[in-house]
C-alpha positions in Angstrom: 0.0 0.0 0.0 1.3 3.4 -1.0 1.9 6.0 1.8 -0.8 8.8 1.8 0.2 12.3 0.8 -1.8 13.7 3.7 -2.9 11.8 6.8 -4.9 13.3 9.8 -5.8 11.2 12.8 -8.2 12.0 15.6 -8.5 15.7 14.8 -10.4 17.8 17.3 -11.3 21.5 16.9 -13.3 23.5 19.4 -14.3 27.2 19.5 -15.2 29.3 22.5 -18.5 31.1 22.1 -20.6 33.3 24.4 -22.8 30.2 25.0 -19.8 27.9 25.7 -17.6 25.5 23.7 -18.7 24.6 20.2 -17.2 21.3 18.9 -16.6 21.9 15.2 -14.7 18.7 14.6 -14.6 15.7 17.0 -12.3 12.8 16.3 -12.0 12.9 12.5 -9.6 10.7 10.6 -8.7 11.5 7.0 -6.2 10.2 4.4 -5.6 11.5 0.9 -3.6 9.5 -1.6 -1.8 10.5 -4.7 -4.3 11.2 -7.5 -7.3 11.8 -5.2 -9.3 15.0 -5.0 -11.0 16.0 -1.8 -13.4 18.9 -1.0 -14.7 19.9 2.4 -17.3 22.6 2.9 
C-alpha cells in the first residue's frame, strides 16, 4: 500500500463562544492518496 500524501488522525477542533464551547470537529480521521481529489465545505 502506498503512503498517503496527507494523513490526519483523531482531529479535534473547538471554538469558544458566548454560549460555551462549540465542537466543530470531533475525532476525524482523513487520508488523501496520490491522484485523489477531496473537497470539504
